[in-house]
N, C-alpha and C positions, 0 to 999 in steps of 0.2 A: 353743542353735541349732546350734553347731558340731558337737555330738555327733549331732544329728538328721541333719544333712547327711552326716556320715561314715557313719552307719548306712544312710541311703538309698543312698549310693554303694556300700557293701558289698553291699546287697541287689541292686542292679542288676548287680553283677559275678557274683553267683551265679545269677541268673535265666537260664534257658536257653530261648530262643525255639525254636519248631518250625523245623526246617531245611527248606529247599525240597526237598531230596532225600530226606527221610524217607519220603514215600509211595513213591517209586521203590525205595528200599532195602528197605523192608518188603514191597513187592509182589514183588521179586526173591526174598526169603526165602520168601514164600508160594508162589511158583511152583516153587521147589526142593522144598518140602514136598509139593506136589501131584504133581510129577513122580515123586518117590520113591514116594509112595503109589500112584499109578496104575501103577507098575511092580511093585507088590506087595511093596515093601520097607518093611514096618512098622518094622523095626529101625532103618533109616536115619532114619525120621521120629522115632522115639524119641530118637535121638542128637541131634536138633535142640533138645532141651529142656535147660535149665540143670539142674545137679545137684540144686538145691533147688526145682525146678519143681512146680507143681500143675496137674493137668488135671481139669476139671469138665465132662464131656460130658452129653448129654441123658439118661443113665440115672440121674442124680441121685446118683452116687457120686463120691467124691474119690480121685484117683489121684496117687501120688508115686513117684519113683525108677523102679525096674524095672517097676513096675505100669503106668507110662505106655507104655513100649515094648510090653508085653504087650497093652495095650488096642489100640494101633495095629496090631499083628500080627493080632489078632482082627478088627479093622475091615476089613482087606484082604480078608477072606473074606465080608464082609457088604455092602460098598458098592463102587462103582466110579465112574469119571468125576468125581473130585473136582476142583473148581475153587474157588479163593479169590480174591476181589476186594477190594482195599483200598477202603474208603469214606472213611476219614479216619484220620490219625495225629495224636498230640499228644506232644511231647517233655515228659516229666514231670521229667526231670533229665538230666545228661550221660550217665547209665548206664541210663535207663529210657525206653521209648517205649510209649505206649498206642495200640493199633490197634482200630478197629471195621471189621469186614469182612462181606462176603456170602459164604456158604458154600453151594455147590451140589454135589449128588451124586445118584446113582441107587442104590437098593437092589438087591441081587441076589436072585434067586429067582423063583418063579412069579408072585407078586403084586408085581412091581417098582414102586416109586414114585420120582418125582423130588422131592427135597427142596431147599428154598430157605430157608435159615435165616440168622441173624446170629450173629456171634461178637465177643467182646471178648478181646483178647490183650494182655498186657503183655510186651514184650521186654526182656531184661536184657543188658547188655554184660558178657560173661565172657571174660577173657583176649583181648580184642580182637575177639570174635565176638558178634554179636547172636543170642541164644538165647531161645526161648520160656520164660517164667517163670511166667505165669498164663494159662491158656487155658480160656475158658468159651464153650460153644456149646450151643444148644438148638433 
């Protein structure tokens, strides 16, 4: 019984509840991403990803490393008016937060359309900074 109580106490110490300010913190990160993107700075957006990040956009390809930055640079030539809205966050551990968000943007060109999609992002704490680690949107 004593071992069970000790194990339960240890589990309680390692569990990380969602923090009240996680939504606000992640929304601020999303706002910074959208602001950089809307200024046409795809390189700045790419720098917001962790070194070991993965991007899975709607083209069904998997991007890592410098390919993430190249994708965002290309995206600045195809879409505009990017807006990200946090719908919910969940702290997975002290160093990971999962976000579900609404993504809105307009395509550029003669047949412009307004897109309204959802995304799942996992943020990773890297050297004291929250960075995108897994980014999926369709």
